[in-house]
C-alpha positions as CSV (number, residue, x, y, z in Angstrom):
1,L,-12.5,-8.3,46.0
2,V,-15.0,-5.7,45.8
3,E,-15.4,-4.6,49.4
4,D,-18.9,-2.1,48.8
5,D,-20.7,-3.1,45.4
6,A,-23.5,-0.3,46.5
7,R,-21.0,2.3,45.3
8,Y,-21.2,0.6,41.7
9,P,-23.9,0.9,39.3
10,D,-26.0,-1.9,37.9
11,T,-25.8,-0.7,34.4
12,P,-22.8,-0.1,32.4
13,P,-21.6,3.8,32.1
14,T,-23.1,5.8,29.0
15,P,-20.4,6.0,26.2
16,R,-18.6,9.3,26.0
17,A,-16.5,8.7,23.2
18,T,-17.5,9.7,19.4
19,A,-16.9,8.8,16.5
20,Q,-14.8,11.1,15.6
21,N,-12.5,10.7,18.9
22,L,-9.4,9.5,18.7
23,A,-8.6,6.0,19.1
24,Y,-5.1,5.3,19.2
25,V,-2.0,7.0,17.5
26,I,0.4,4.3,15.7
27,Y,3.6,5.1,13.8
28,T,4.6,3.9,10.4
29,S,7.6,1.8,9.6
30,G,9.0,4.3,7.4
31,S,9.8,1.6,4.5
32,T,8.4,4.0,1.8
33,G,9.6,7.4,3.3
34,Q,9.9,9.4,6.6
35,P,8.2,7.6,9.6
36,K,5.2,9.8,10.8
37,G,2.5,9.2,13.3
38,V,-1.2,8.1,12.3
39,A,-3.9,9.3,14.0
40,I,-7.0,6.7,14.1
41,A,-10.3,7.5,14.9
42,H,-13.0,5.1,16.9
43,R,-15.3,5.1,13.4
44,N,-12.0,3.6,11.8
45,V,-11.7,0.7,13.9
46,A,-15.3,0.1,14.2
47,A,-15.6,-0.1,10.3
48,L,-12.7,-2.7,10.4
49,A,-14.7,-4.5,13.3
50,H,-17.8,-4.3,11.1
51,W,-16.2,-5.8,8.0
52,S,-15.0,-8.6,9.7
53,Q,-18.5,-9.4,11.1
54,Q,-19.4,-9.8,7.7
55,V,-16.1,-12.3,6.5
56,Y,-16.0,-14.4,9.6
57,R,-18.5,-16.2,11.6
58,S,-18.6,-15.7,15.3
59,E,-17.1,-19.3,15.6
60,D,-14.0,-18.3,13.7
61,I,-12.5,-16.2,16.2
62,Q,-12.9,-18.4,19.1
63,G,-9.4,-18.6,19.4
64,V,-7.4,-16.2,17.7
65,L,-3.5,-16.2,18.0
66,A,-2.7,-12.8,19.6
67,S,1.2,-12.7,18.5
68,T,1.6,-9.2,17.3
69,S,3.3,-6.3,19.0
70,V,1.0,-3.3,20.2
71,C,3.4,-1.1,17.9
72,F,2.1,-2.6,14.8
73,D,-0.9,-2.2,13.6
74,L,-2.3,-5.9,12.9
75,S,-2.6,-6.0,16.2
76,V,-5.5,-3.9,16.6
77,W,-7.2,-6.9,14.4
78,E,-5.7,-9.4,16.8
79,I,-7.2,-7.6,19.9
80,F,-10.2,-5.2,19.2
81,V,-11.9,-7.2,16.2
82,T,-11.7,-10.2,18.3
83,L,-13.2,-8.7,21.7
84,A,-15.8,-6.8,20.0
85,N,-17.1,-9.8,18.3
86,G,-17.3,-12.2,21.3
87,G,-13.9,-14.1,20.8
88,F,-11.1,-15.0,22.8
89,L,-7.1,-14.5,22.6
90,V,-4.7,-17.0,22.9
91,M,-1.4,-14.9,23.7
92,A,2.0,-15.6,22.4
93,R,5.2,-13.5,22.2
94,N,5.6,-14.0,18.4
95,A,3.6,-16.5,16.0
96,L,6.6,-19.0,15.8
97,E,5.5,-19.6,19.3
98,L,2.7,-21.1,18.8
99,P,4.5,-24.8,18.7
100,Q,5.1,-24.3,22.7
101,L,2.1,-22.7,23.6
102,P,0.0,-25.3,26.3
103,A,-3.0,-23.8,24.5
104,R,-2.4,-24.5,21.0
105,E,-4.9,-26.9,20.4
106,Q,-7.5,-23.9,21.1
107,V,-6.1,-21.5,18.0
108,R,-8.5,-21.5,15.6
109,L,-7.4,-18.3,13.5
110,I,-3.9,-17.0,12.9
111,N,-2.6,-13.4,11.5
112,T,0.8,-13.1,10.5
113,V,3.3,-12.5,7.8
114,P,3.5,-15.3,5.1
115,S,7.1,-15.6,6.1
116,A,6.0,-16.5,9.6
117,I,3.1,-19.0,8.7
118,A,6.0,-20.6,6.1
119,A,8.5,-21.6,8.3
120,L,5.6,-23.4,10.6
121,Q,4.1,-25.1,7.7
122,R,7.7,-26.3,6.6
123,A,8.0,-28.0,10.4
124,G,4.7,-29.2,10.5
125,D,3.8,-27.1,13.4
126,I,0.1,-25.5,12.4
127,P,-2.2,-27.5,15.1
128,A,-4.9,-29.1,13.3
129,S,-7.3,-26.6,15.3
130,V,-6.0,-23.8,13.1
131,K,-8.8,-23.3,10.2
132,I,-8.4,-19.7,9.1
133,I,-4.8,-17.9,8.2
134,N,-4.8,-14.2,7.5
135,L,-1.6,-13.3,5.8
136,A,-0.5,-9.6,5.1
137,G,2.6,-7.5,5.1
138,E,4.6,-9.4,2.1
139,P,3.4,-11.0,-0.9
140,L,2.1,-14.1,-0.6
141,K,2.9,-16.9,-3.1
142,Q,0.6,-19.4,-4.4
143,A,2.5,-21.9,-3.9
144,L,2.5,-21.5,0.1
145,V,-1.2,-21.3,-0.3
146,E,-1.4,-24.6,-2.2
147,A,0.8,-26.0,0.7
148,L,-1.3,-24.9,3.6
149,Y,-4.5,-26.3,2.0
150,A,-2.7,-29.5,1.1
151,E,-0.6,-30.4,4.4
152,T,-2.8,-28.5,7.1
153,A,-6.4,-28.6,8.2
154,V,-6.8,-25.1,7.4
155,E,-10.1,-24.2,5.7
156,Q,-9.4,-20.6,4.5
157,V,-6.5,-18.5,3.5
158,Y,-7.3,-14.5,3.3
159,D,-4.8,-12.2,1.7
160,L,-4.9,-8.9,3.3
161,Y,-3.4,-5.8,2.2
162,G,-3.5,-2.2,3.9
163,P,-1.1,0.5,5.5
164,S,-1.3,2.0,8.9
165,E,-3.2,4.6,7.6
166,D,-6.3,2.7,6.4
167,T,-6.5,1.1,9.9
168,T,-4.6,-2.4,9.2
169,Y,-6.2,-3.5,6.0
170,S,-7.4,-1.7,2.8
171,T,-8.2,-4.9,0.4
172,F,-9.0,-8.7,1.2
173,S,-9.1,-11.6,-0.8
174,R,-9.9,-15.3,-0.2
175,R,-7.1,-17.2,-1.7
176,Q,-8.2,-20.4,-3.3
177,A,-6.2,-23.7,-4.1
178,G,-5.3,-23.7,-7.9
179,G,-6.2,-20.0,-8.1
180,Q,-3.7,-17.1,-8.8
181,A,-2.2,-13.6,-6.8
182,N,-4.7,-10.8,-6.9
183,I,-5.1,-7.7,-4.8
184,G,-8.8,-8.7,-3.6
185,R,-11.7,-5.9,-3.2
186,P,-12.0,-3.0,-0.6
187,L,-13.2,-3.6,2.5
188,F,-17.1,-3.2,2.7
189,N,-18.3,0.6,2.8
190,T,-14.8,1.6,1.4
191,A,-13.0,2.1,-2.0
192,S,-10.1,1.8,-4.1
193,Y,-8.8,3.5,-7.2
194,L,-5.9,2.6,-9.7
195,L,-4.3,5.7,-10.9
196,D,-1.5,6.6,-13.3
197,A,1.2,9.0,-12.5
198,Q,-1.1,11.6,-13.6
199,L,-3.7,10.5,-10.7
200,Q,-6.0,9.5,-13.5
201,A,-8.5,6.5,-13.6
202,V,-6.8,3.7,-15.6
203,P,-8.9,0.8,-17.3
204,Q,-8.6,-2.9,-16.1
205,G,-5.6,-4.7,-17.2
206,V,-3.7,-1.7,-16.9
207,A,-0.7,-1.1,-14.4
208,A,-0.9,1.7,-12.0
209,E,-0.7,2.2,-8.2
210,L,-3.5,1.8,-5.6
211,Y,-4.8,4.8,-3.8
212,P,-7.2,4.6,-1.1
213,P,-9.5,7.5,-0.7
């Protein structure tokens, strides 16, 4: 209850944050070395939100399952991308809680790892309202992609990859039924490089390491 609304302005306050200002600090898991804090600026999160506007329609994010801990960078997509683009969240403690949620039929998009979505798919617990699934964090087998398209109402399956240092995702691919695994393309306005042990670029078809700029 606002007792005296005359004290509050009629227009939003002028933003004071700049693109270079710190948005958040998140620690890496340490799976590839010593855990370290990663400082992410506002411009990085804004770039992620901008990319999402080119890939997802406004109706696609009306009902995003928010099931990731804020200690994990996937929550940045779930929270900031959804709200910045006018969507709404359906809260859950984890993705496997989806079948017990009173609002489960309002969920249209799920972000999670392949092992979690596979468990939901095997149990037949993916609601018909779910049309888009974003999968990251683990290798995505084509057999799971085929099962999602064949046995659920899902219309789009995205394979996303990226370390915390790159603000959640670096590359993305829309996986197709009858297709094959691939790393996809860099997010818009970004680039990725395939380099050998001497950090030299390699031609197509040669095994190499992926290096975001």
